[in-house]
C-alpha positions, 0 to 999 in steps of 0.5 A, a space after each residue: 304311223 309315229 315312231 313308239 319303241 325305239 330297242 337297240 339304243 343307249 339312252 345319255 340319262 342326262 336330259 338336256 334342259 333348254 329354254 328355262 325347261 321349256 324343252 327337255 331331251 335325252 340323246 340316243 344312239 345307236 349301234 352303228 352311231 346314228 344319234 338322235 334326240 327324244 323329249 317334249 317341248 311345254 306350252 311356248 314359241 320357241 327358236 332353234 337353230 341347228 347345226 346339220 339337217 333335221 328332220 322332226 318327227 312328232 309322236 305326240 301334241 301337234 307344233 306349228 312351225 316356221 324358218 326364221 323369218 317365213 311368213 306363214 305357220 306350217 303345222 305337224 302332228 302325231 304321225 307326221 314329219 318335217 324337215 329344216 336344213 343344216 346351219 339354220 333356225 326355226 321356230 316352234 310353237 305348241 299349245 299342249 306338250 309336243 313330245 319328239 324325235 328329232 333325226 339329225 343328219 
């Protein structure tokens, strides 16, 4: 089951807009200092770079993803997660809006 609501957080009200508006997210900070982002990716194929390891949680829609240079695409739909190592790049492609929570760390 995907996360539907996050209580007790501070939300950055200014959105981060990437790839000419194809990815839009808001940062959230928990009381313990943990940071995540909540956003949506519009239909596109994009390449993301990571600093820290990330877990991408799909809360609505679906995507296909692969580590940059890999041949096979993996799928992720609502209620599913995938992990990406730090200091890496991954491709994501969506055909309908993909709503996500990015868990850092």
